[in-house]
NUDREN-173778 format. One record per residue (C-alpha): residue in three letters; x, y, z. Coordinates in steps of 0.1 Angstrom, whole numbers, plus 5000, padded with zeros to 4 digits. Last residue first. Layout:
<atoms>
ALAXYZ...
</atoms>
This chain:
<atoms>
LEU104823850633SER102924100654ASN099623910652THR101223610669PHE102623830697ALA099324000703ASP097523670704ILE100023530729PHE099623840750TYR095823820750LEU096223450759ALA097523540793ALA094223700804GLY092323410789ALA094523160809ALA093923350842ILE090223350836SER090022990822GLU091722830852ASN090322490843LYS087222420821TYR088422540787SER085922410762CYS082822560779LEU079622360775LYS077122460749LEU073422560749TYR072322640714ASP070922290712ALA067922420731ASP065022250714GLY061422310705THR061922640687PHE060222980685THR058723070718ASN061422930740LEU060422860776ARG060022480772ALA063322470754ALA065122600784ARG063822320806VAL064722050781ARG068122200775LEU068822210813ASP068021840816ASP070421760787ILE073121980802TYR073021800836ALA075921550835ASP078221780816MET077422080838TYR080122040865GLY082622280849GLY079922530842VAL079322560880TYR082722710885GLY082722930854GLY081422840820LEU078222780801ILE078322890765VAL075223040750ASN074923000712CYS073323280693ASP069923450689LEU070923760709LEU067823880727MET065723570727ARG068723340734LEU069923560763ILE066523560779ASN066323180774VAL069723150791THR068323330821SER065123140824ALA066922810821LEU069322910848TYR066523010872ASN064922670866LEU068222490870TYR068822660903THR065422550916ASP066022190907TRP069522210922THR068222330955ARG065622050956THR068221790948PHE070721930973LEU068121921000PRO067121560991GLU070721420989GLY070521190959ASN074121070958LYS074921270926LEU073621580944GLY075921500974THR078921470951PHE077821790933PHE077721980967ALA081021830977GLN082621970945LEU081322310954ASN083022320988GLY082022651005ASP080922481037THR078722231019LEU075322411017ASN077022741009SER078422570978LEU075122570960ASN073822930963THR077623020964ALA077722930927ALA075923250920LEU072823180899TYR070023330920CYS071423650935ASP073523710904VAL070523710881CYS069424030899GLY066224030920TYR066924360939GLN069424640933GLY072224740957CYS075124590937TYR075524320964CYS072024200953ARG068924210974LYS066623910968GLY063523970948GLY061524280939PRO061424180903VAL062923830899LEU065423810870THR066624170869VAL069724190847HIS072724240870GLY074523910864ILE073923950826GLU076724220825GLY077624130789SER078724480778ARG080024740803GLN083124860785GLY081325200779ASP080625160742GLY080324780744SER083024520753TYR082624280723VAL084923990725ALA086023880690GLY085023590668ASN082423780647ILE080723890679VAL081523740713MET079523870742SER080823830777GLY079023740809GLY079523750847ILE077823590876ASN079523590910ASN080723290929SER081023140894LEU078623080866MET080223270837LEU077823290808TYR079723330775PHE077523460747ALA078223350712ASN078823470677LYS081523350652MET083123040665ASP085522900639PRO088622970660ASN087222750688MET089922710715TRP091023080711THR087523210710GLU086723010741THR089823130759PHE088623490751ALA085323420769ALA087323360801ALA089123690797ASN085923870790ALA084323710821ASP087223810843ASN087424170832TYR091024230820LEU094024410832GLU097324440814ILE100924410827PRO104324430809TYR106924270832PRO108724370864ILE105924270888TYR106324410923ARG105824780917ALA103724700887LEU101024550910GLU100224880927GLU100425060894LEU097924820879THR095524850908SER095425240905PRO091725250898SER091125080932LEU090024720937ASN087824660968ILE086424320959ILE082924240945GLN082024610940SER084624720914TYR083924980887PHE086325200868ILE089525000868SER092625110850LYS095324980825LYS093524770800ASP093325090777ALA089625000771ASP088825060808VAL088224770831LEU085124660848ALA085724440878PRO086024070890LEU089624070878GLY091823880853VAL095423990852GLY097523940821VAL101323920826GLY103723980797LEU105723830769ILE108023620791GLN110823440774GLU113423720778ASP112923690816ARG113923320816PHE111423060827GLY112522770849ALA108922680860ASN110022700897GLN111623040890ILE108523180873PHE106223060901GLU108623200928LYS108523540910LEU104823520908MET104523440945LYS106723740954GLY104823970932THR101423860946TYR102823890982GLN103924250974TYR100424320961TYR098924180993SER101424371015GLU100724690997SER097124671006ALA093724640988GLU092824311005PHE092123980988ARG091823671010ILE094523411003ARG094223050991HIS097023010966ARG096622840932LYS099522730909PHE099622660872THR101822490846ILE102322460809LEU098722540798THR098622530760GLY097922860742THR100022750712LEU102722990722ASP103122840756LEU100922930786ALA101822990822VAL099223020850PHE098923190884THR095923180907LEU095223400938HIS092223300958ASN089723430983GLN088023730969THR089423670934ILE092523760915ASP093323540884ILE096823590872GLY098123500837LEU101623450823ALA102623440787VAL105423230773LYS107923270744ALA110223020728ASN108022770747ARG106322610716VAL109422600694LEU107222530664SER108222250641TYR110322180610THR110621870589VAL113521790567ALA112721600535ARG114321260530ARG116521200501GLY115720870486GLY116420510497THR113720520525HIS110620710515GLY110021050530GLN110021240563SER112521420585GLY113121540620SER112421840642LYS114322130627GLU113422440647ILE110922720648LEU110623040669GLY114323070678GLU114723410660ALA117223260636MET114822970630LEU112023220621GLU114423390597ASP115523070580ILE112022950577ASN110923280561LYS113723270535THR113022900527VAL109222960522THR109823260500PRO112423070479LEU110022770476CYS107122970461LEU103923010480GLN100622840476LEU099922810513ASP099422440516ALA101622330487VAL104622550494LEU104222500531ASN104122120528GLN107222140504LYS109122330531THR108322040554LEU105922060583ALA105621920618GLU103021940646ASN100522150626LYS098122440635LEU100722680651PHE103122590623HIS100522720598ARG100323040619TYR104023100614ILE103723050576ASN100723280574SER102423550594ARG105523540573ASN103523560541ILE101423850554LYS104524040564LYS106223980531ILE103124100513GLU103024420534VAL106624490527ASN106024440490ILE103124680490PRO105124940509LYS107924910483LYS105724930452ASN103825240462THR106225490447MET106525300414
</atoms>
């Protein structure tokens, strides 16, 4: 008898969570739908719907059924009952996004501003975030929190930075931001945040490696549907695997790192920093761009083959260059397959599902995920 109450409480929590998650997957549901789909009794469904409506998380959305008979009321998720905000801080840009409870992008805003570890920069970030919130019409009580994606290694507590070479971030970055952002804040490695968007968009995905092909190269390992950070929060740093022994000097101080050969700047530097202009020139058959791209694809094929040999899982191409890979993925697969000892294809190479603002979105999604799990 002593264990009955805790067990009942746990069952109630599971039922509530399952009902809410079912609304996340469906546009509209009746009570009868929930009874049939989740194998629950009608009183349990009714009680949970009443509670979720009282909390403003679901609402009546219509009815369905045959004319002439009593039509069943349909209920739907209030998608913007809560929102999560994400920030992507890079060397030259500051991006804000807002996501609803389904993880759908509501709005975003990008500012071109060079990062500097100064109070004026953090003050500007807070000011632009406040303006972003006001323009979107969000209320403070709607906001779950602010996730910040950074080109840095972040401690497991999501509060402090322990390695940052790309931009001069200090261990106290969160405290600096918190002075001007009056919401819960968490910090995330940029590649891990981007990889989290892929797990959200592909809930059936089990194991994969997310390769972030941006101005710097990052990576993130997904194991059993969850981002794996490693014992020291350093997992996935493919950008600093030696690709060419004794090769180009990397910003990290080593030589021949993957980052030196796959950074998007290898391409965009030919077009004054405009990556889109590079791919336009490539499509038009510019000889220099064609040669540069051929070399780039060979280095990329070598890198993804290393990942495949080590991990034996899908490799997802994301980041700035990943967003342009649709037209070139077949060519890359052929090159990668030539290097593979065991198979004659490279179907393991996948394109990212979330092509726009994936870092900021991933940082925000952690708050959506935590909220969903708390119900």
